[in-house]
C-alpha positions as CSV (number, residue, x, y, z in Angstrom):
1,M,46.1,49.0,333.4
2,K,47.3,48.1,336.9
3,Q,45.7,49.8,339.9
4,S,47.6,51.2,342.8
5,V,47.5,49.2,346.0
6,Y,48.1,52.4,348.1
7,K,45.2,54.6,349.1
8,S,47.1,57.6,350.6
9,Y,50.6,59.0,350.9
10,D,50.6,58.2,354.6
11,E,50.8,54.4,353.7
12,L,54.1,54.9,351.8
13,P,57.5,54.0,353.4
14,L,60.1,56.7,353.8
15,L,62.1,55.4,350.8
16,L,60.6,53.9,347.6
17,N,62.3,51.5,345.2
18,A,61.2,50.8,341.7
19,V,58.8,48.0,342.6
20,L,57.0,50.3,345.1
21,I,56.9,53.1,342.6
22,A,55.3,50.8,340.1
23,K,52.7,49.7,342.7
24,V,51.9,53.3,343.6
25,L,51.6,54.6,340.0
26,G,49.9,51.4,338.8
27,I,52.5,50.8,336.1
28,A,54.8,47.9,335.2
29,D,58.0,47.4,337.1
30,S,60.0,48.0,333.9
31,S,58.3,51.4,333.4
32,A,59.2,52.3,336.9
33,Y,62.8,51.5,336.3
34,E,62.8,53.6,333.2
35,L,61.2,56.4,335.1
36,M,63.9,56.2,337.8
37,H,66.5,56.8,335.1
38,S,64.8,59.9,333.8
39,K,66.7,63.1,334.3
40,D,64.0,65.0,336.3
41,F,63.1,62.1,338.6
42,P,64.2,62.6,342.3
43,V,66.4,59.5,342.7
44,I,69.2,59.2,345.2
45,K,71.8,56.4,345.1
46,I,72.8,54.5,348.2
47,G,75.7,52.4,347.0
48,S,74.3,50.8,343.9
49,R,70.7,51.0,345.1
50,M,68.4,53.6,343.7
51,V,65.6,54.9,345.9
52,V,63.3,57.9,346.1
53,P,62.5,59.7,349.3
54,K,58.7,59.8,349.9
55,E,58.5,63.6,350.2
56,N,60.4,64.0,346.9
57,F,58.2,61.5,345.2
58,I,55.1,63.4,346.3
59,S,56.5,66.7,345.1
60,W,57.4,65.1,341.8
61,I,53.8,63.9,341.4
62,E,52.4,67.3,342.2
63,S,54.8,68.9,339.7
64,Q,53.5,66.6,337.0
65,L,49.9,67.6,337.7
66,G,50.9,71.2,336.6
67,K,52.1,70.1,333.2
């Protein structure tokens, strides 16, 4: 299992791409891409680029803790 390189939410940039999400969650890049295509994941498209706003990502993580 990969380990996250980030120690707090404050270290994250405003927008996260799949590679950063993989690093934060400690998962493979391919798993992050799959997650970004999930229906309930907070992705926004900027042109053909898919990114996740930091605040939405944090909210998504917190919502997953309640499941």
